[in-house]
C-alpha positions in Angstrom: 0.0 0.0 -0.1 1.4 2.9 -1.1 1.4 6.4 1.3 1.4 9.3 -0.5 3.3 11.9 2.0 2.6 15.5 1.3 5.5 17.6 1.2 5.5 20.5 3.3 6.8 24.1 2.0 10.1 24.2 3.2 11.4 27.3 5.6 13.8 28.6 2.5 10.7 28.6 0.1 8.3 31.0 2.3 11.4 33.4 3.4 12.0 34.1 -0.5 8.2 34.4 -1.0 8.4 36.7 1.8 11.2 38.9 0.8 9.8 39.2 -2.7 6.4 40.6 -1.1 8.8 43.0 1.1 11.0 44.0 -2.3 7.7 44.7 -4.1 6.2 46.9 -1.3 9.9 48.8 -1.0 10.0 49.4 -4.9 6.4 50.5 -4.6 7.3 53.3 -1.9 10.8 54.3 -3.6 8.8 54.5 -7.1 5.8 56.8 -4.9 8.8 58.7 -3.3 10.9 59.6 -6.4 7.3 60.9 -8.1 6.6 63.1 -4.8 10.4 64.5 -5.4 9.8 64.7 -9.3 9.2 68.0 -11.8 5.6 65.9 -12.7 4.5 66.3 -9.2 5.8 69.7 -8.5 4.1 70.9 -11.7 0.7 68.9 -10.6 1.1 70.5 -6.8 1.7 74.2 -8.4 -1.6 74.2 -11.0 -3.4 72.9 -7.8 -2.8 75.9 -6.1 -3.0 78.3 -8.8 -6.3 76.7 -10.4 -7.9 76.4 -7.1 -7.1 80.6 -6.4 -8.6 81.1 -10.2 -11.4 79.4 -9.6 -12.5 80.5 -6.1 -11.6 84.5 -7.5 -13.6 84.5 -10.7 -16.8 83.4 -8.5 -16.8 85.1 -6.1 -15.6 88.3 -7.9 -19.2 88.0 -9.7 -21.2 87.6 -6.4 -19.2 90.6 -4.6 -20.2 92.7 -7.7 -23.5 91.9 -8.0 -23.8 92.7 -4.1 -22.2 96.0 -4.2 -24.4 96.9 -7.0 -28.0 96.5 -5.0 -28.2 92.7 -6.2 -28.1 94.1 -10.2 -26.2 92.2 -12.9 -25.2 95.0 -14.7 -21.0 95.4 -13.0 -20.9 91.1 -13.7 -22.0 91.8 -17.0 -19.4 95.0 -17.4 -16.6 92.6 -16.1 -16.8 90.1 -18.3 -17.1 92.1 -21.0 -13.7 94.2 -20.2 -12.1 91.0 -19.7 -13.4 89.1 -22.9 -12.7 92.3 -24.8 -8.9 92.7 -23.3 -8.6 89.0 -24.3 -9.1 89.6 -28.0 -7.0 93.0 -27.9 -4.1 91.9 -26.2 -4.1 88.1 -26.4 -1.2 88.4 -29.4 0.7 90.5 -27.2 0.7 88.5 -24.1 1.6 85.6 -26.2 4.5 87.7 -27.9 6.1 88.8 -24.5 6.0 85.2 -23.5 7.8 83.9 -26.4 10.8 86.9 -26.2 11.1 86.2 -22.8 13.3 83.6 -20.8 11.1 81.2 -19.4 11.7 81.9 -15.4 11.1 85.5 -16.4 7.7 85.1 -17.7 6.5 83.1 -14.9 8.3 85.2 -12.2 6.7 88.5 -13.4 2.8 87.0 -14.4 2.9 85.4 -11.3 3.5 88.4 -9.2 1.2 90.9 -11.3 -1.1 87.8 -11.0 -1.3 87.5 -7.3 -0.7 90.8 -6.2 -3.5 92.4 -8.5 -6.2 90.0 -6.8 -5.0 90.8 -3.7 -5.3 94.7 -4.6 -9.2 94.2 -6.1 -9.7 91.8 -2.8 -8.3 94.5 -0.3 -10.5 97.6 -2.5 -13.8 95.3 -2.0 -13.2 94.9 1.1 -13.2 98.9 1.9 -16.4 99.2 -0.5 -18.1 96.7 2.0 -16.6 98.1 5.0 -17.1 101.5 4.1 -19.9 101.9 1.5 -22.0 104.5 3.2 -19.3 106.6 3.3 -17.7 106.4 -0.5 -21.3 106.4 -1.6 -21.5 110.4 -0.7 -18.0 111.4 -1.3 -17.8 113.3 -4.2 -21.7 113.2 -5.1 -21.2 109.1 -5.9 -17.9 109.7 -8.0 -15.6 108.0 -5.4 -18.2 104.7 -5.9 -17.6 104.5 -9.3 -14.0 104.9 -9.0 -13.7 102.4 -6.9 -15.8 100.1 -9.4 -13.8 101.1 -12.4 -10.3 100.4 -10.3 -11.9 96.7 -9.4 -12.5 96.1 -13.0 -9.5 97.3 -14.7 -6.8 95.7 -12.0 -9.3 92.3 -12.6 -8.5 92.9 -16.1 -4.9 93.1 -15.6 -5.0 90.1 -13.1 -6.4 88.1 -16.3 -4.3 89.0 -18.6 -1.5 88.0 -16.2 -3.3 84.7 -15.5 -3.2 84.2 -19.5 0.3 84.8 -20.1 0.6 82.1 -17.1 -1.4 79.5 -18.5 0.4 79.7 -22.0 3.5 79.6 -20.4 3.2 76.3 -17.7 0.7 74.3 -20.0 1.7 75.0 -23.4 5.5 75.5 -22.6 6.8 74.2 -19.7 5.1 71.1 -19.6 6.2 70.2 -23.2 9.9 70.1 -21.8 9.3 68.3 -18.7 6.8 65.7 -20.1 9.6 64.7 -23.1 7.5 62.6 -25.4 4.3 62.0 -26.6 2.6 59.4 -24.5 3.7 61.7 -20.7 2.6 64.8 -22.4 -0.9 63.1 -23.0 -1.0 62.1 -19.4 0.1 65.1 -17.9 -2.5 67.4 -19.9 -4.9 65.2 -18.7 -4.0 65.2 -15.1 -3.8 68.9 -15.4 -7.3 69.0 -16.3 -8.5 66.7 -14.2 -7.1 69.1 -11.4 -8.8 72.1 -12.9 -12.0 70.3 -13.1 -11.7 69.4 -9.4 -10.9 73.1 -8.7 -13.7 74.4 -9.9 -16.2 72.1 -8.3 -14.8 72.1 -5.3 -13.5 75.6 -4.5 -16.7 77.5 -4.9 -18.2 75.6 -2.6 -15.4 76.5 -0.1 -14.9 80.3 -0.7 -18.8 80.0 -0.8 -19.1 78.4 3.0 -17.3 81.2 4.1 -19.1 84.0 2.6 -22.3 82.2 3.9 -21.1 81.8 7.5 -19.6 84.6 7.8 -19.4 87.7 5.4 -18.5 88.9 1.9 -15.5 91.1 4.1 -14.1 87.6 5.7 -14.7 86.3 2.1 -12.3 88.9 0.7 -10.1 88.8 3.2 -9.6 85.1 2.6 -9.0 85.6 -1.2 -6.3 87.6 -0.7 -4.4 85.6 2.2 -4.6 82.6 -0.3 -3.0 84.1 -3.2 -0.4 85.7 -1.1 0.4 82.5 0.4 0.1 81.0 -3.1 2.5 83.6 -4.9 5.1 83.0 -2.6 5.0 78.9 -2.7 4.3 78.6 -6.5 7.3 80.9 -6.9 9.5 78.4 -5.0 7.9 75.6 -6.3 8.7 76.6 -10.2 12.2 77.7 -9.1 12.7 74.5 -8.0 11.0 72.6 -11.1 13.4 75.3 -13.4 16.2 73.8 -11.6 15.5 70.5 -11.7 14.9 70.7 -15.3 18.0 71.6 -17.0 16.0 71.9 -20.6 14.1 74.7 -19.5 17.3 77.3 -19.9 17.5 76.5 -23.3 14.5 78.1 -24.8 14.2 78.0 -28.9 13.3 81.6 -29.4 16.5 82.2 -31.7 15.7 79.6 -33.5 17.1 80.2 -37.6 15.1 79.7 -40.4 17.2 77.1 -41.9 17.1 75.5 -38.6 13.4 75.5 -38.6 13.1 74.4 -42.3 15.7 71.4 -41.4 14.1 70.5 -38.1 10.4 70.3 -40.3 12.1 67.6 -42.9 13.0 65.6 -39.7 9.8 65.0 -37.8 6.2 64.7 -39.0 3.7 67.5 -39.7 6.1 70.9 -39.3 7.5 70.8 -42.5 4.1 72.0 -43.0 5.4 75.1 -40.9 8.7 75.6 -42.5 7.0 77.0 -45.8 5.6 80.3 -44.0 8.5 80.1 -41.1 10.4 82.7 -43.1 7.6 84.9 -43.2 6.7 84.4 -39.6 10.0 85.1 -38.6 10.7 88.5 -40.4 6.9 89.7 -38.7 8.1 89.2 -36.2 11.6 90.1 -36.2 10.4 93.7 -37.7 7.9 94.0 -34.8 10.6 93.5 -32.3 13.4 95.4 -33.8 11.1 98.1 -34.6 10.8 98.7 -31.1 14.4 99.8 -30.8 14.3 102.0 -33.8 11.2 104.3 -33.2 11.2 106.9 -30.6 8.5 108.4 -28.9 5.4 106.8 -27.0 3.0 106.2 -29.8 5.2 105.3 -32.4 7.5 103.6 -29.9 4.7 101.6 -28.1 1.2 101.2 -30.0 2.9 101.1 -33.6 4.6 97.9 -32.5 1.6 96.8 -30.4 -0.7 96.9 -33.7 1.7 95.2 -36.0 2.6 92.4 -33.3 -1.5 92.2 -33.0 -1.6 92.0 -37.0 1.6 89.6 -37.6 0.2 87.0 -34.3 -2.9 86.5 -36.4 -1.2 85.8 -39.6 1.0 83.4 -37.7 -2.0 81.8 -36.5 -3.9 81.6 -39.7 -0.6 79.6 -41.3 -0.3 77.1 -38.8 -1.0 74.0 -39.8 -3.4 73.0 -37.0 -5.1 76.3 -38.1 -8.3 74.6 -38.5 -8.4 72.4 -35.6 -8.0 75.4 -33.4 -10.3 77.1 -35.1 -12.6 74.2 -34.8 -12.0 74.2 -30.5 -12.9 78.2 -30.4 -16.1 77.2 -32.0 -16.8 75.3 -28.8 -16.9 78.1 -26.6 -20.1 79.9 -28.6 -22.4 77.8 -26.2 -25.0 77.7 -24.3 -24.7 74.2 -22.5 -22.3 75.1 -20.3 -22.8 75.1 -16.8 -22.3 78.6 -16.0 -24.3 81.4 -15.1 -26.7 81.0 -18.1 -27.4 77.4 -17.7 -28.6 77.8 -14.2 -30.6 81.1 -14.9 -32.1 79.0 -17.4 -32.7 76.1 -15.0 -34.5 78.1 -12.7 -36.7 79.8 -15.1 -38.3 75.7 -15.5 -38.1 75.4 -11.7 -35.5 73.6 -11.4 -34.1 74.2 -7.4 -30.6 74.9 -6.5 -30.0 71.6 -5.0 -30.9 70.0 -8.1 -28.5 72.2 -9.8 -25.9 71.5 -7.6 -26.2 68.0 -8.4 -26.2 68.5 -12.1 -23.0 70.7 -11.5 -21.4 67.4 -9.8 -22.2 64.9 -12.6 -20.7 67.9 -15.2 -17.8 67.7 -13.3 -17.5 63.8 -13.2 -18.3 63.0 -16.5 -15.7 65.5 -17.7 -13.0 63.4 -15.6 -14.2 60.7 -17.4 -14.0 62.5 -20.8 -9.9 63.2 -19.6 -9.4 59.3 -18.6 -11.5 58.5 -22.2 -8.5 60.8 -23.9 -5.9 59.0 -22.5 -7.0 55.8 -23.5 -7.8 56.7 -26.9 -4.9 58.4 -27.6 -2.6 55.5 -26.8 -4.6 52.8 -29.0 -6.0 54.9 -31.8 -3.3 58.1 -32.4 -4.1 61.9 -31.2 -6.2 62.6 -34.7 -8.5 59.6 -34.6 -8.9 60.5 -31.2 -10.5 64.2 -31.9 -12.5 63.0 -34.8 -14.5 60.2 -32.2 -14.7 62.5 -29.7 -16.2 65.5 -31.5 -18.7 62.7 -32.8 -19.5 61.4 -29.1 -19.9 65.5 -28.2 -22.5 66.1 -31.0 -24.3 63.0 -30.8 -25.0 63.7 -27.2 -25.9 67.4 -27.7 -28.7 65.8 -30.1 -30.8 65.3 -26.9 -30.5 69.1 -26.6 -32.2 69.7 -29.6 -34.7 67.3 -28.4 -35.3 69.2 -25.3 -36.0 72.2 -27.7 -39.3 70.4 -28.7 -40.2 68.1 -25.6 -42.9 68.3 -23.6 -42.6 71.3 -21.2 -40.3 73.2 -23.1 -41.0 76.9 -23.1 -40.3 77.8 -26.7 -42.8 80.0 -27.8 -41.3 82.4 -30.9 -44.5 84.5 -30.6 -43.6 86.1 -27.4 -41.7 89.7 -28.1 -38.0 89.7 -27.6 -38.3 92.3 -24.9 -41.3 91.7 -22.5 -41.9 92.2 -18.9 -42.7 89.7 -16.8 -46.1 90.6 -16.2 -46.4 90.6 -19.7 -45.5 87.4 -20.1 -47.1 85.8 -17.5 -50.2 87.2 -19.2 -49.4 86.0 -22.3 -49.1 82.5 -21.1 -52.5 82.2 -19.8 -54.3 84.3 -22.3 -52.3 83.0 -25.8 -52.3 87.0 -26.4 -48.9 88.6 -26.8 -49.6 92.6 -26.5 -46.4 94.1 -28.5 -47.4 97.7 -26.7 -47.9 98.1 -23.0 -49.8 100.9 -23.5 -52.2 100.0 -26.1 -53.0 96.2 -24.0 -56.2 95.6 -22.6 -56.6 94.9 -19.2 -57.8 91.0 -18.3 -59.8 90.1 -15.6 -59.0 87.6 -13.6 -62.3 85.9 -14.1 -61.8 85.9 -17.7 -58.6 84.2 -17.5 -59.8 82.1 -15.2 -62.0 81.2 -17.7 -59.7 80.7 -20.5 -57.6 78.3 -18.0 -58.1 74.2 -18.6 -60.4 73.1 -15.6 -57.7 71.2 -14.1 -55.8 74.5 -13.9 -58.2 77.0 -12.6 -57.6 76.1 -8.7 -54.1 77.3 -8.6 -52.6 74.0 -9.4 -49.8 74.0 -11.8 -48.6 71.1 -13.6 -45.2 71.0 -14.8 -43.7 68.8 -17.3 -39.5 68.3 -16.5 -38.9 66.4 -19.7 -37.6 69.3 -21.7 -35.2 70.0 -19.0 -34.0 66.4 -18.1 -33.3 65.9 -21.9 -31.2 69.4 -21.6 -29.1 68.2 -18.8 -28.9 64.9 -20.0 -27.2 65.7 -23.0 -25.2 68.7 -22.0 -23.9 66.5 -19.0 -22.8 63.5 -21.1 -21.4 65.5 -24.1 -18.7 66.4 -21.6 -17.3 63.3 -21.9 -16.4 64.1 -25.8 -15.6 68.0 -25.3 -13.1 67.4 -22.7 -11.3 64.3 -24.8 -11.5 67.1 -27.9 -10.5 69.6 -26.0 -7.3 68.0 -24.7 -6.6 66.1 -28.0 -6.5 69.7 -29.9 -4.4 71.3 -26.9 -1.7 68.7 -27.3 -2.0 69.0 -31.4 -0.8 73.1 -30.6 1.7 72.0 -28.3 3.8 69.0 -30.6 2.6 71.5 -33.9 3.9 74.5 -33.3 7.6 75.6 -33.1 8.6 76.6 -29.7 9.4 80.1 -30.5 5.9 80.3 -31.7 4.1 78.5 -29.0 3.2 82.1 -26.9 1.9 84.1 -29.5 -0.1 81.0 -31.1 -1.6 80.4 -28.1 -2.0 84.0 -27.1 -4.3 84.7 -30.3 -6.2 81.1 -29.9 -7.5 82.7 -26.3 -8.4 85.7 -28.5 -10.2 83.7 -31.0 -12.0 81.5 -27.6 -13.0 85.0 -26.2 -14.6 86.1 -29.6 -16.7 83.1 -29.4 -17.2 83.8 -25.9 -18.1 87.5 -26.5 -20.4 85.9 -29.5 -22.7 84.0 -27.0 -23.4 86.9 -24.5 -24.0 89.0 -27.0 -27.2 86.8 -28.6 -28.1 85.8 -25.0 -28.5 89.8 -24.7 -30.4 89.8 -28.0 -32.9 86.8 -26.8 -33.1 87.0 -23.2 -36.4 85.6 -22.7 -36.4 81.9 -21.5 -39.1 81.2 -24.2 -36.5 82.2 -26.9 -33.5 80.1 -25.5 -34.8 77.1 -27.5 -33.2 78.9 -30.7 -30.1 79.6 -28.6 -29.6 76.0 -28.0 -29.7 75.3 -31.6 -27.2 77.3 -32.3 -24.8 76.0 -29.9 -25.4 73.1 -31.3 -24.6 74.3 -35.0 -21.7 75.6 -33.5 -20.3 72.9 -32.0 -21.1 70.7 -34.9 -19.1 73.2 -37.1 -16.1 73.2 -35.0 -16.3 69.5 -35.3 -16.3 69.8 -39.1 -13.5 71.7 -39.2 -11.2 69.5 -37.0 -12.5 66.6 -39.8 -10.9 68.8 -42.5 -8.0 69.2 -41.0 -7.9 65.5 -40.1 -8.3 64.7 -43.9 -5.6 67.3 -44.9 -3.3 65.7 -42.4 -3.7 62.1 -42.5 -3.6 62.0 -46.2 -0.5 64.1 -46.3 1.4 62.1 -43.7 0.4 59.0 -45.0 2.5 59.6 -48.3 5.4 60.8 -46.0 4.9 57.5 -43.9 5.7 55.6 -47.2 8.4 58.0 -48.1 10.5 57.4 -44.5 9.4 53.7 -44.5 11.7 53.6 -48.5 14.6 55.2 -46.0 14.8 52.2 -43.6 17.3 50.2 -45.5 19.6 53.0 -44.1 18.4 52.6 -40.4 16.1 55.8 -40.2 13.5 54.1 -38.5 13.1 56.8 -35.8 11.6 59.0 -38.0 9.2 56.5 -39.4 7.7 56.0 -36.0 7.8 59.8 -35.4 5.7 60.2 -38.5 3.0 57.3 -37.7 2.5 58.2 -33.9 0.1 60.9 -34.8 -2.0 58.8 -36.8 
C-alpha cells in the first residue's frame, strides 16, 4: 500500500516569498517617493494652487459685484465684457511677450502681477463693503464709480497675467518636462482633472465662508490665499526650473534654416517650414521696430498694432489652424454650466439642490472624458481621438435639440424679444402677446380663469420636466467628448507649433476663444427670454458641429499628407532611419 506523503513547503521557499513581497512593497514605496520628488508632481501641485485660487476668485468676484450694486447684474456683465475684450485685443501681445522672454522671467512676472492684482482687488472690495455709505456720498458718488472702475481694470490685468501664466506653464513648460507624446498626454489629462476638481470644489469652499461669515471675510480669505499661493508657487516653479535644465534653453532664436531642416526630419512640421521665413520676418520686424522708433505713440502703439496683426497671420498659417479654430467654435455655446444655464434651469423650476447635483455630474463626466482621451490616444492616435471625441459630443448634444421640442419646453417664438415679466405671464394664460404695453387691454381675473383648463383653475400648476431633463442629459453626457476633444487640440498645438511661436499662437487662440464667448453673450442679450432659449440651444449645437467639421477637414488634409510621408520614410528604413518613421506614425 503506497502512502502519499505531502511535502511541506520548505522554510527557504517561505522566506523567499516573503522577501519578494517586501521587495515589491519597497519598490512601490521607492517609486512613490521618487514621484513625490519629481518635476511632474511639483507641476501638478503648482497647478492645483493656481487653479484653486483662480476658480475661487472668478466665482467670488461676480457675487461681490452683484452685492455691491444692489443685486443688479450690470457690474458682473461689465466685468465679463471687459475681460473678454481685453483678451481679444491683447492676447497676441501677451503671447508675443511670453515668446520673447526667458521662461523663468515670464512666470516670475506673470505670477507676481496676477496674485498682487487679485490681492489689491480684494482689498478694494473689502473697503467698499466696510465703508460703503461713506464712499457713496463722497464726491457726489464719483468715488464709488472710481472704485468700481479700479476693480474692473485691476481684474482685467489679473486675467491677462493669468493668461500669460497659463500659456507659459500649460503650453510650454510641460512639453519640455514631459519629453514624449505619451507622457505629455498623461500630463495634459492630469492638469485638466485638477482644473475640473478645482472648478467644482473651490466655489463651494469660498461660498461656505461667505455664507457663514460675511463678504468682508471672503475678501480677506481670497487675499490671504493669493499671498500664500504666490510665495509657494514661486518656490515650486524655481525648483522645477532647476530640476529641468532643458527649460533654460529656449528656442526663441531659431534660425530659418534650422526650422526648415527640423521640419524635414519630423512629421507635420514641414507644413510650417514654408511659412517660417515670413513669420520670422514679421516677428523680428516688430521686435526690431521697438528699438528704432522713438516717442510714446511710435515706440509702443505702432509695434503693438503690428504684433497684433502679425500674430493673427502666424496663427492662420499654422498647420493645425483648422483644428484650433474648431476648438474656439465650442466656446459659442449655452450648454455649459455657467450663469446662463443656471438661469434657464431656475426658470424651469429646478431647485438649487438639483442644480448642484447637475454641476457635480458634469464635473464627473468631464473627468471621465480626460480618462477616455488618454486611452483613445494610446490605441487610436491623436487625430483619430479628436474625430471620435467630436462625434461623441455631437451625438449626445442631439438630446439638447430634442429638449427644445419636448413636452415642457418653454419655446414660443411669438413672445416679443423684450417684454416684461407681467406681459409674459399674461401671455401664457391668455395666448395673447401684447407688443405695446400702453395699448394692451386689461384682462380681468375672471376672464383669465375662464380661459384656463379646468385642472389649472384651482391654482394647481402641472410642470413637465421632460424638456429640462433631456437638456441636462445631453449637456452632461456631451462633456465626455468635449474634454477629450479639448485635450486633443491642446496637444496638437503643443506638438505642431514651433517653440519660438508657442506664446503668440496660444495668445491668439485665447483671443479667438474670447470672440466666440463674447458672441454668446451678445446672443443672450438679444434673446434673453426663456421662450427663446431653444433658439440659442440650436445655434450652440450648430457651432459645435461646425467646430467638429473643421477638425474633420484638418484630419483629412493631415492624414492624407502624412500617409504619403510614412511611405517615403519607410523607403529610407534600409539606411537605418527608423526613428523618423515612428514619429510620423505616432500622430495617425
